[in-house]
Every structure is written in structure tokens, then in C-alpha cells.
C-alpha positions in Angstrom: 13.9 2.0 -8.7 11.5 -1.2 -9.2 14.7 -3.6 -8.6 14.8 -3.1 -5.2 11.0 -4.2 -4.7 11.9 -7.3 -6.3 14.6 -8.1 -4.8 12.8 -7.3 -1.8 10.1 -9.4 -2.5 12.3 -12.0 -3.3 13.6 -12.7 -0.6 10.3 -13.4 1.7 9.2 -16.8 1.8 6.6 -17.8 -1.1 3.3 -17.0 0.3 4.6 -13.6 1.6 6.0 -13.1 -1.8 2.4 -13.4 -3.7 0.5 -11.8 -1.5 2.6 -8.7 -2.1 3.3 -9.5 -5.8 -0.6 -9.1 -6.1 -0.9 -5.9 -3.8 1.7 -4.6 -5.7 -0.2 -5.2 -9.2 -2.6 -3.2 -8.0 -1.4 -0.3 -6.6 0.2 -0.4 -10.6 -3.5 -0.9 -12.1 -4.7 1.7 -10.2 -1.7 4.5 -10.7 0.1 3.6 -13.8 3.9 4.5 -14.0 3.8 5.2 -10.2 7.7 5.7 -8.4 8.8 2.3 -6.5 11.9 2.7 -3.8 12.5 1.2 -0.7 11.7 3.4 2.3 12.5 3.0 5.9 13.7 -0.8 4.8 10.0 -1.4 2.7 8.7 -1.5 -0.8 7.1 2.4 -0.7 5.6 3.9 -3.7 5.5 8.1 -4.7 3.3 9.3 -6.5 3.7 13.2 -8.1 7.2 13.3 -6.4 5.1 12.5 -2.3 5.0 8.8 -0.8 1.1 7.3 -1.2 1.6 4.2 -0.3 3.7 1.5 1.1 3.8 -2.6 1.7 5.9 -4.5 4.1 6.3 -7.6 5.6 7.1 -9.0 9.3 7.0 -12.3 11.1 3.0 -12.3 11.6 1.5 -10.7 9.5 1.6 -7.9 6.0 1.3 -4.6 5.8 -0.3 -2.1 3.8 0.9 1.5 4.9 -1.3 4.6 3.5 1.2 7.1 4.8 -0.4 9.8 5.7 -3.7 12.3 5.2 -6.8 11.0 7.0 -7.7 7.7 4.2 -8.1 4.6 7.2 -10.4 7.5 9.2 -12.8 8.2 6.0 -12.8 4.4 5.1 -13.5 3.5 8.6 -16.8 1.8 7.6 -15.0 -0.3 5.0 -12.5 -1.8 7.2 -14.3 -3.6 9.6 -12.9 -7.2 10.7 -9.3 -5.7 9.1 -6.4 -5.0 11.8 -5.5 -1.6 11.0 -4.3 1.4 13.5 -3.8 5.4 12.4 -2.0 4.5 9.1 -1.6 0.9 8.1 -3.8 -2.3 7.7 -2.3 -5.8 8.8 -3.4 -9.0 7.2 -2.4 -12.2 6.1 -1.0 -14.1 2.7 -4.4 -16.7 3.5 -6.4 -13.1 4.0 -5.6 -10.8 2.0 -7.1 -6.7 1.9 -9.8 -7.0 -0.6 -8.8 -5.6 -4.3 -11.8 -3.7 -4.2 -11.0 -2.0 -1.3 -7.6 -1.3 -2.5 -8.0 0.2 -5.8 -10.4 2.5 -3.3 -8.1 3.9 -0.6 -5.1 3.8 -2.9 -7.8 6.1 -4.9 -8.6 7.8 -2.1 -5.0 8.5 -1.4 -4.0 10.2 -5.2 -6.8 12.3 -4.7 -5.9 13.6 -1.2 -2.3 14.3 -3.2 -4.6 15.8 -6.0 -5.9 18.3 -3.3 -2.7 19.5 -1.3 -1.2 19.6 -4.3 -3.8 22.6 -5.5 -4.5 24.3 -2.7 -8.0 22.6 -2.2 
């Protein structure tokens, strides 16, 4: 399925492609073996058969979609200065989301999925 993500990224301008490929590498480093697919026309990552995060490109910004749960709300103190809404962080190639923050957010989302599967 990763080939669909490669095709999506391959159609983007160089700066957007490089920024999203970096984000993709970070996500994959946090969750080795994460499933990659295209959902709602953007690259999506699934963990334990559940939506984890998605990434996408628009005309004026890139996005990291945190999907569900309260991750953005519980990490709002760390998101100061970033353009966010309920489930998305918007950014530009020249001002990417800091990698350590991406790692924390993805780990928190993994924790939400693990907790929901264990009934806690």
C-alpha cells in the first residue's frame, strides 16, 4: 500500500514533498511496520487496524491530522505558535512541526489506541 503514498508524494512540489517525506519517516520511526494507505485522498497511517494519523498537502499549507481522541487537547501547551484546530496541525515546508513534538504526538496517539483496545 505504501506505493500509493509514494505516488501521492511524487505529485507534490519538491518543498512540500520533502517536508511530508520527513514527517512520514518520523511517523514510521515511532511505529515500525505501521500500515500506510490513502484515505480521503491523503496518506493515512493505521496502527493495529485503527486510524493513527494522516498527512496532506494543500495549496497554502501542509497538515498533520491526529485523527481522533484528545491528543491535541492534552498537548496544547506544546502547540503554542502552531496553526491548529480540533484534529489538525497546519504548517509550511519552511516551518515544519518540530520532530520531537511529532514523536510525542504519535506516541500519544499509539497510547490512545492501545488503551482503547485494552479497555482502560
